[in-house]
N, C-alpha and C positions, 0 to 999 in steps of 0.2 A: 761529716765535716768537722766535728769536735776532735776526732782522732787526728785529722790533718793538722789542726791548730796546735794540739798538744805535742805532736811530733816536731812541728816548726819551733815551738817554744823550747822543747828539749834540745833541739839542734843549736838554737841561738845561745842558750844558757850553758850548754855543755862545754867542758874544757878538755875533752879528750878527742883525739883524732877520729875515733869511731863515731862519736856523736856528730862531729862536723860532716863526716862523709855521708852519714845517714840523712842528715838534714838537707844537704845539697842534692843528694840523689832524689829525695822526695820533692824538693823544691823545683828541680828541673823537670821531673817526670810528671808533675801534677797536671791533670786534665784541665783544671781551672787556671784562669789568669791570676798570678800572685805578684803582689808588689809590697816591698818593705820600705817604709818611710821613716825619717827621723822626726825629731820634735818640731822642726820647721815645715814638715810635710814634703820634703824633697825625697825623690826616689833614690834609695841607696842600693836596691837590688830588685831585679825583675826577672821572671822566668820566661821561657820561649812563648808560652801561650799569651802572656801579657803583651809581648811584642806583637803577636798576631792581632790581638784585640785592639791595641792603640794604633797599629799600622806603622810602627817605627822600629828600627833595630835597637838592640840593647844599649849601644853606645850613645844614641841620641835620646833615649829615655832617662838614663841616669842623670840626676840633678834636676829633672823636671818635677812639676807639682801636679797633683790630681786636678786642681782647679784649672789647669791649662786645657783640660779636655771636657769640662762640663759647662752648662749654661750659667751665666753670672747671677741669674735670679734664684739659683738654688741656695737655700738658707743653711750654710755650713757652719757658721760661727757658733751657734748654740751647741752643736755637737762637739766642736773643738773644746769649748770651755767646759763642757760637761765631763770630758775626759781629764782635762787639766786640773779642775778644782779638787776632785777627790785625791789626786796624787799629791797636791800641795798641802792639803789640810790633814793628810793622814787618814782620811776616811777611806772606806773600802771602795775601790774604783769599780766602774761598770766593766763587766767582762767582755761583752759583745754588744754590737749594734748592727741591726740589719735594715735594709731599705732597698729602694730602686731609684734609678735616675737614667737620664738620656745622655749617652756618651758620644762625643764627637771625635771621630778618628782624624788622623793627620791628613788623610786624603779627602776629607769633607764628608765621608759617609757617616750615617747616624746609626748607633746601636743602642737598643734599650736593654739595660742590664740590671741585674740584682746584685747586691754586694753584702759581704759580712766584714765588719771591721773589728779587730781585736787589739786592745791596747796592751802595751808592755809585755809583749811576748819575750822581750829581752830588754835590758836597760836601754832606754832611749830608742827603742825599736818597736814598730807597730806594723801589724800585718793586715793588708787588704786582699781579700779573695773575691774576684769578680767572675760572673758567669752570665752568658747570654740566656735569655728567658727559655729558649728551646732546650738548652742544655740543663737548665735548672729543673725542668719538668721531669727529667730522668732521675733526680735525686730527692724527689718529694718525700719518699718513704723514710730516707735517712734523716731529713730535717724534722719530720713529724715525730721521730723518736727522741729528739733532743728536748730537754726541759728548758723552757725559756722564761725569763722574767717578764712582767707585764710590759706592753708596748709603751714607748715614750716618743714624743715628737722631738726631732733634732733639727738644728739650724746649721747654717754654713760656718766653717772655721774662719779664722782671720784671713783676709785676702792677701795681706803682704807676704807672709811666709809661704803661701801656696802658689803664688804667681798669678799671671793673667789667665782669663777663661777663654775657651774655644766654643764656637757655636752660638747662633743667635736665633735658633728656632724657638718661637714662643711656646711650643708644645713641650720643650725640654723640662723635666722635673726631677727632683730628688725626693724619693719617698723612703722615710726611715721606718723600718719594721720594728726593731726592738734593740735594746742595749743591755749587756750584762757585765758586772764587775769581774775583773780577773782575780784579784786578791786584795786583802785589806792593807797589805804592805807595799803594794806596787803603786807607783805614781805614773801619771800619763806622760810618757816620754816618747813612745813610738806607737803607731796604729797599724793594725792588720785589718784589711777590708776585702769583702767579696762583693762584686758588682755583677748584675745580670742585665742583659739586653732584653727589655720588655717592649720594644717598639712594635714588633709584629703582633704581640698579644694585645696591646692597647688598640692598635688599628683594627684587629679582628673583633675585639669587643665593641668598638665604636660602630663598625660595619654591621655587626649583629644587632646592636640596639637600633640602628637606623632601619634595618630590614624588618625588625619586629614592629617598629612604629609604622612603617609603610604597610605591613600586613594588617595591623590593627585598623589603620585608616580605611583600607580597602574593605576589610571584612565587616567593619561596623556600618558601612554605607552601601554595600551592594545589596540588590534585591535577592540574590541567590542565598541559599542556606549553606553556611559554612560551619563545620564541626571538626574538632580535633580529638582523637581517641588514642588511648594507650593500648598496650598489649592485652589488658584485661577488659577491653571494650568500654572502658569508662570514658565519659566525655570530659576532656580537659578544658575545652572552650566551646562555646556556642555563640553565634552572632545574633544581632537583634532580629534578623529575618526568621531564625529558628524559634526564638521565644514568642514572636508575634503569631506564627502559624500554630505553634503548639499550645499557646495560651498558658505558658509556664514561665516564671521568672528564671533568669540565668542561674541564680543560686540553687534553685530546685533541680537543675539538670546537671550541673557540673559535679563530677565525682560519681555519677550514676551511670548505669548501663541502660541500653534501650529496653532490655528485659525488665529491669527494675522500674522503669518508667511506664510499664504497662503496654508497650506496643505489641501488635499481633505477633503470634509465634512464628508465622511464615515469614514476616518481615524481619524479625529478630534473626532468624536463621540465615536469611539472605544477607543482611548487613554483616553479621559476625563472620560469615564465610568469606565475604569480600575483604574485610579488614584482616582476617587471619592470613589470607592469601597474599595480601600486600606486604605484611610483615615477613612472611616466609620467603617470598620471591624478590621483594624489593621492587616489584613492577606495578605500574598503575593498573587498577581494576575499574571496570565499568559495569553499571547495573541500572536497571529500570524497574520501578515498583510503583504501586498505587497505595494510597492511604487516605482514610477519611479524617479530615481536619476541619474543625469549626463547622461540622455538619455538611461539608462538601467533599465529594470524592475527588481527590487530586492525584495526578500522575507526575512522578519525578524522574529525572535522568541524573545519575550521580557518577562522579569520578572519585575514586579512592586513591589518593596520591601519597606514597611513602615519603616521610621526612627523614633524611639521612644525616647523621652526625658522626664524624670519624669512621665512615664506612659502615655504620650500623644504623638500622631503622629504629629510631627512638619513638616515633609517633606517626600517625597517619592523618592526613587532612581529607575530609569528605566535603566535596563541593557538589551540592544538589540544586538542580534548577527545576522550577515548577513548569512542566510542559503540558499542563492540562489544556490550555487554550490551543497550543500547537496540535495536540492530539485531536481535539475537537475539530480543528480546521482540517486536519488530515482526514478524519472520518467523513467530514462533510464533502471533501474533494472526492473521496472514494465513492460515497453515495451518489454524488453528482455524476461521476464517471459511469457507475452502474446504471443510473437512470438514463443517461444519454445513450448508453449501449442498448438498453431495452427499447427505447424509442427508435433508435437507428435501425435495430434489427426488425422491428415491426414495420417501420416505414419502408425499409428495403424489401421486406416480404410483400408489401402492398404494391411496390413498383414492379416486382418480379412476376407477380401472378395476379390474375383477376379472379382466382378461385377463392370465394368468400370463406368457404369451410376451412381451407388451409390457413388463411389469414387469422381467423378466429382461434384456431388451434395453436398457432404460434403465440398469439396474445396471451392466452391463459397459461401456457407453459412458461413464458418469460416472466410474467407477473408472479407466478408462484415461486420461481427460482429467485427473483430479485427480492421478494419480501420474505422468503423462507416460510411461506404460508402453508397451512395444512390443506387448504382447498381453494381453488380459484375456478369460477364458472361464469358462463354467460346465460342469462335468463331471457328468453325471447317472449315479448309481450305481443299478443295478437290483437287485432282490432275488435274481436268479440269478447275481450277481457279474459281470455284463456291465456295460459302461459306454459312454457316447456323449457327445460334445461337442454340447450343444444350443444354446448361445449363444456368440458370439465378437465381439470388437472388436479388430482387428489393423491395424497400420501396413501400407501397401502393399508395403513392401520385404520383408516376411516371409511365409512360407507360411501358407495358410489351414488351420486345424485343424477347422473346423465340420463336423459329421457324422462325424468319425473315431470308429470303434467299437473296443472291446476285448471279446472274448468272455469273457476271464477276466483282470481287472486284477491279481489275485494280490498285493494289498497285504499286508504282514505283519500278524498279529493285533494286535500292540501298536500298529501304526499306526491300525487301525480303532478300537481302544480309546481312543487319544488323541483321534481325531476325534470319537468318540461323546461325549466329555466336553467338547466345544467348544473344544479346544485348536488354535490355529492354528500355522503353522510358517513360519519364514524359512529359506530355503535359499540361501546366498550363492554356492555353487558346486554345481551339480547333479551334477557328477562325483563329489562326495564324499558324496552323499545315499544312505545305506544303505537307506532305505525306498523308493528309486525304481529298484531294479534292473529291474523289469518295464517301466519307462518309458524305458529308455536309448535304444531305437530311436526312440521318439516325440520325445524331447528332441533327438536328433541331426537328425531330419528337419525339425523346426520351429526349430532354431537357438537353443534356450533356454540361457542362461548362468546365470541365477539366477531364483528365483521366491519368491512368497509364496502360502500356501494357507490358506484359512479354510473350515471345514466348514459346510454348511447342514443343520441338523438338523430332524427331523420326529418329533413325539411320537406314539407308538403308543397303541392303545386300552388296553394294560396299563400305561401310564405310562412305559415305557422310551423311550429316544431312539434313533432310527435315522438313520444318515448318508444323507440323501436325495441329496446331491451335494456338490461342492467348488467354491468360488469361488477362482479362481487368476489371478494376474497374473504376467507374464513380463518379464524383461529379456533382450533378444536381442543387442543391439549389443555391449555389454560387460558383464562381471559388475557387479552393483550391490549395495551394502551397504544393504539395506532397513532402515529404522528401526523401532523398537518402536511408535512412534505411528502409523506407516503400517499395520502389522499390526493395530493396535487399530481403525483405521478400517475395514479390510477385514472384520474380525470383526463390527463393528457393522452393516455393510451385509449381511453374511451373516445376521445376526439379523433384520434387516428382511425379507430374502427368506424366512426361515422363517415369519415372520408372514404374508407374502403367500401362501406355500404353504398355510398353514392356512386362510386366507380363501378361497383358490381351491378347496380341498377342500370347504369348507362351501358355497361357491357351486355347485359341481358336484353336491353332494348335494341342494341345494335345487332345482337345475334338474331333476335326476332325479325328485325328488318331484313337482315341478310337472308334468313330462311324464307321470308316472304318473297324477296326478290328471286331467290332460287326457285321457289315454287312457281312464281309467275313466268320465269324464263323457261320452265319445263312444262308448262300447262297450256293447253289450248284455251284461249279466252272464251270461245263460244260454248264448248262442250264440257270444260273443266276436267278433261282427261289429259293424258300425256300428249305433248305435241310432237311434231316431226323431229325437232332437235333432241328431245329426250329419247325418242325411239331409236335414232341413229346411235346415240351413245350406249343405250341399254343393249341393243343388238350386238354391238362390238364387244361389250363386257361379257355377255352371256356366251358368245361364240368362243372367247378365250377360256372361260370357265369350262365349257363343254369339251373343248379340245384338251385342256389340262386333265380333266377327270375322265375323258373318253366316254361321255354320255351323249345321248341324242338331243337334238335341238329342233323344235318344230316352229313353223311360221305360217300364219293365216293372213291372207289379204282378202278383204271383202268390200263390196261396192254396192250402193243403193241403186236398184234398177230404175231406169227411165227417170232419173232425177231432174234432168233438164226440163222434161215435160211437166214434172211436178211444180217446178218454179214458174214455168210459163202459165200453168193453170191456177196456182194458188198464190203466187208472188214470192219474192225472195224472203220476206220476214217469215212466212209460213215454212219456207224451205229451211231456214235456220232452226225453227222449232222442230221440224222433222229430224234434222241432223242431231239435235240435242237429245230427242227422245230415243233415237236409235242408239246413240252412245251410251245412254243410261241403261238400256236393256242389255246391250253387249257387256257392259261393265258388271252387271248383275250376274252374269254367267260365270265370272272368274272368282275363284275363292282362294287360290294359292297366292302367297305374298310375292313370289317371284314372277307370276304371270303379269304381263303388261299389255294393256290396250292403249293404242295411240291413234290420234287422227292423223292419217297419213297425207291427206290432202283433199280439199273439197268435200265430196261425199264418200271418200274412200277411207277405210280403217285398216289397221294392222294389229295383229295379236302375236306376241312372243310367248312361246310355251317351253320353258326350260325343262330338260329331263323328260321329254315327251316323244314317243315314237309316232309312226304314221297312223296307227289305229287310234291312239289317244287324240291326235290332232283331228282326225275325222270325226270322232265322237264329240269333241268340243264344237266343231263347225256345225254339226247337225243340231246340237243343243241350242246354239245361237239362232239357227234357222227357225226352229220351233218357237223360240222366245219372240222373234220378230213377228211371226205369224200370229202369236197370241196378242201382240200389241194391236194388231188389226187397225193400223193407221190408214184411212182412206186415201186412194190414189186413183182418181177418176180417169186420168190419162194413161193408166197402165193398160196395155193391150190385152193382157190375159188374166190378171189376178184382181184387179180393181182395188188393190191395197198395196202398201209398201212391202217390197220383197228385196232380198239381198242375194248376190252371187258370191260364192266362196271359192278361192283357190288356195291350196295348201301344199307345203313342201316340208320335207324332213331331211336332216343331214346329221352325219356323224363327223364333226369337224376334224380335219387332219391336215397335215402339211400339203400344200398345193391347192387347197380350197380356201374360200373367203366368205364372209357374211354376204358379200354382194352376189355370190353364186347362189346362196340360199334364197335371197330376195328375188333374183331373176327367175328361179324355178317357180316360186310362188306366184309371181306375176304372170308367167306363162299359163299356170293352172287357172288363174282368174280369167285370163283372156279366153281360155277354152270354155269355161263356164258361161261366159257371155255369148260366145259364138254358138253354143249348143242349146240356147233357149232361156238362159238366166234362171234365177231362183233355184240354184242347184250347187252342189259341192263337187269340185274336181281336184284330184290328187296328182301331183307331179312325181316322177320317179325319185327315189331316195338318192341322196348324195353320200358317197363313202360306203364302206362295207360294215355291216352290223354283225357282231359275233354273239353267239348264243350265251 
């Protein structure tokens, strides 16, 4: 800038054509707006950039005054007098004056400019050089190399010679930077000035101050932790939330790194990595970490936000939120979901099956999975005070307790009373359990450190509750502090098992009732052997099996001889006793599970002999005949034997296509008829059905 002024001065003072030519070439080509004024402040020369700055052509600018384009409140008079006084008194005049003001263009637009004014660049000529702020920034280095006199305040020159002012914006101002004398012999006759448009800069600075104030207001009052860091990871700012949680004053943290403040190495590495990444990429980073503060383990979720100035990341803002309560709530929701899943699975299992063993197996498996326990088992308490482990789920590293028995578990009476009331127990250290003296050896063998116990209750017929068993979960690796909500889940599962027990009992009772009904429906009420209904079904089944396997099937029909006469002689009750006695004797002759004796009707009986040929059937019939003889039951009305006798008709078949069970039954009946007709108390055989192969 100084070189420009010297060139202008040389051009104005030069008396040769070369100097004039050089001056005007420089004046016209200068990138800054240049204005030459006389002693009254009127424009006597303007370059093209001055025309652009003021928004008027050269012809309209000449003769105008600078005051025509600035706010009237700008104090120009002291500046004007400051230049005039040294020139009149012969003192060394100031060489330059710098400042800034708001310029009003002819079209009403506003430009913030900086200026340099140089007096007496030629007799009665003064140079003003004006530059908008944006342009001025490009020449900062040139200005910095120029030696300036100390800054002085300047005021507005006389209004009359400068003319009327333009612009009424109250924000317009004239800021004088500095003034320098030109020479001791020069008087203030003309001024050279340089003005810069600083409107955009002032507005930006104002906006920046407002944003910083808004940031401070938000940061100082938010419950979130807010920190600002530089590239060396030093804290430039921490808000009150940070100082409250860390129990450190702000002064003790600003300028320090997290490592210098003694935070854990893992956390320092995590923080520094995120900050470095934000500086390197200019992109926001997210992280989650845990930290012990004020004796409480806290979890934070943080955003690392780059702060950009002139397209470069100058700092990062870390906004961290304490999500400890949120994490706790999430964990509680997860635990509740797991608990509901466990209960739902066991409940579903109970609904799907009445198999108590399968239900108990599902219960211990799901409890062990849910609690991540080392062992879960069900201990069955018997009425004789003995006990046995009937179900278990255990990790491979620990001993198996399944089927372990106690002949006398010897729990204290108050322990039984508590269990009978449905009270569960948490035992954090089994060595301190006063109710577990009888289980010391078991605990040592199975490596139990701590446990939870929930009783499984069964309602008695009198309404009282009996401890059916115990649902127990073990921690073996290390002692565990079981939580109340875990015991609550264990007790809920025990309640579901109690329901399963009740349903299993009902199912067992129903099965027993059905079996009894089945037995009754297949049993002769008088003799308690199979009835005709069971005989018909059994004969059909054995026929199909014999046909499928191609094995012989034999059938015996027998009848009490002269039974009508027996009833007439002894009465019907005695007849019933006789029939029952005969049935018991005949049943005693059968020893194979597949053989079947049935009351065929009245005093007649039928015997099915699977896998038996004619010889085998005849042998069985004679055996029965001898057994009846040995019974020696009197029969006074018997015409020949004076005791009860039976007639036997037997048949054998090899079932095949074209034959039926009815064919075998018909052959046996014919053989019985033959025995009756030939004198009774004898065995008759019918010809075999089908062909037998060797």
